[in-house]
C-alpha positions as CSV (number, residue, x, y, z in Angstrom):
1,M,8.9,-9.0,13.4
2,D,8.1,-11.0,10.3
3,A,4.4,-10.2,9.6
4,G,4.0,-10.3,5.7
5,W,1.5,-10.9,3.3
6,E,1.2,-11.1,-0.4
7,F,-2.1,-10.3,-2.8
8,D,-3.2,-8.8,-5.7
9,A,-4.6,-5.2,-5.9
10,A,-5.6,-2.7,-8.5
11,L,-3.7,0.8,-9.1
12,W,-6.3,3.7,-8.6
13,R,-6.0,7.7,-8.5
14,W,-6.7,9.6,-5.6
15,E,-9.9,11.9,-6.4
16,G,-9.1,14.7,-4.0
17,Q,-7.5,18.1,-4.5
18,E,-4.0,16.1,-5.3
19,A,-5.1,14.0,-8.0
20,A,-1.4,13.0,-8.6
21,W,-1.5,10.3,-6.0
22,V,-1.8,6.8,-7.0
23,F,-3.0,4.1,-4.3
24,L,-3.6,0.4,-4.1
25,T,-6.3,-0.7,-1.3
26,V,-5.2,-3.5,1.2
27,P,-7.4,-6.3,1.1
28,E,-10.0,-6.4,4.3
29,E,-8.4,-9.6,5.6
30,V,-4.9,-8.0,5.4
31,D,-6.2,-4.7,6.8
32,D,-7.5,-6.4,10.0
33,D,-4.0,-8.4,10.3
34,I,-2.2,-5.1,10.1
35,R,-4.4,-3.5,12.8
36,L,-3.8,-6.2,15.2
37,L,-0.3,-6.6,14.7
38,A,0.9,-2.8,14.1
39,G,1.7,-1.5,17.6
40,P,1.7,2.3,17.8
41,R,0.9,4.1,14.7
42,H,2.7,7.4,13.3
43,G,1.5,10.3,11.9
44,F,-2.2,10.2,10.1
45,G,-2.5,6.6,11.7
46,S,0.2,5.3,9.0
47,V,2.1,2.0,9.7
48,R,5.9,1.5,8.2
49,V,5.8,-1.0,5.8
50,E,8.2,-2.6,3.3
51,V,6.8,-3.3,-0.2
52,T,7.7,-5.1,-3.2
53,I,5.9,-5.1,-6.6
54,G,7.9,-7.0,-9.5
55,A,11.6,-6.3,-9.0
56,S,10.9,-3.1,-7.0
57,T,11.3,-2.9,-3.3
58,W,10.8,-0.1,-1.1
59,R,10.0,1.4,2.3
60,T,7.0,3.6,3.0
61,S,3.9,3.6,5.2
62,V,0.2,2.5,4.5
63,F,-2.6,5.0,5.5
64,P,-6.0,4.5,7.1
65,D,-9.0,5.3,4.7
66,K,-12.4,5.9,6.2
67,Q,-14.0,4.1,2.9
68,R,-11.5,1.7,2.0
69,G,-9.2,0.8,5.3
70,F,-5.5,0.9,4.6
71,V,-4.1,2.5,1.4
72,L,-0.8,2.2,-0.2
73,P,0.8,5.0,-2.2
74,V,2.7,3.8,-5.4
75,K,5.5,6.3,-6.3
76,K,5.6,7.1,-10.0
77,D,9.2,5.8,-10.5
78,V,8.0,2.5,-9.0
79,R,5.1,2.5,-11.8
80,R,7.3,3.3,-14.3
81,R,9.9,0.6,-13.4
82,E,7.4,-1.8,-13.2
83,G,5.5,-0.8,-16.4
84,V,2.2,-0.6,-14.6
85,E,-0.6,2.2,-14.8
86,I,-3.6,3.1,-13.0
87,G,-6.4,0.4,-13.4
88,D,-3.7,-2.5,-13.7
89,T,-3.6,-5.2,-11.0
90,V,-0.2,-5.9,-9.1
91,T,1.0,-8.4,-7.0
92,V,2.0,-6.8,-3.7
93,R,4.2,-8.5,-1.0
94,L,3.7,-6.3,2.3
95,T,5.8,-6.7,5.5
96,L,5.7,-4.7,8.7
97,L,8.6,-3.0,9.9
C-alpha cells in the first residue's frame, strides 16, 4: 500500500495527566483518507504509519482523538534532532503501513 500524504502541522503539548506528550494534529482531509484506507485498527483505534520530519524517519501510530481527529505523537529525540519545539510548524510526510 502506498497511501501517503505531506502536510504542515504545529506541535502541541497534551493537556492531560501526562503533560510530557507532544503531538501534532493530522489535517482533516488526511484524517478522512486514513479512516477510509486504514483497514483494521489496533489498540485504542490506532493506525500504524511511517513518518518523516526533516531528516528523521520512524514508525509509530496515529491515534483518534474525539476533539481533533487523528493525532501523531512526536518523540523528544525526534524534536531534538530536528531542532523543533512546541508551537513550531513542521512539514510531515505520513505513509500508512
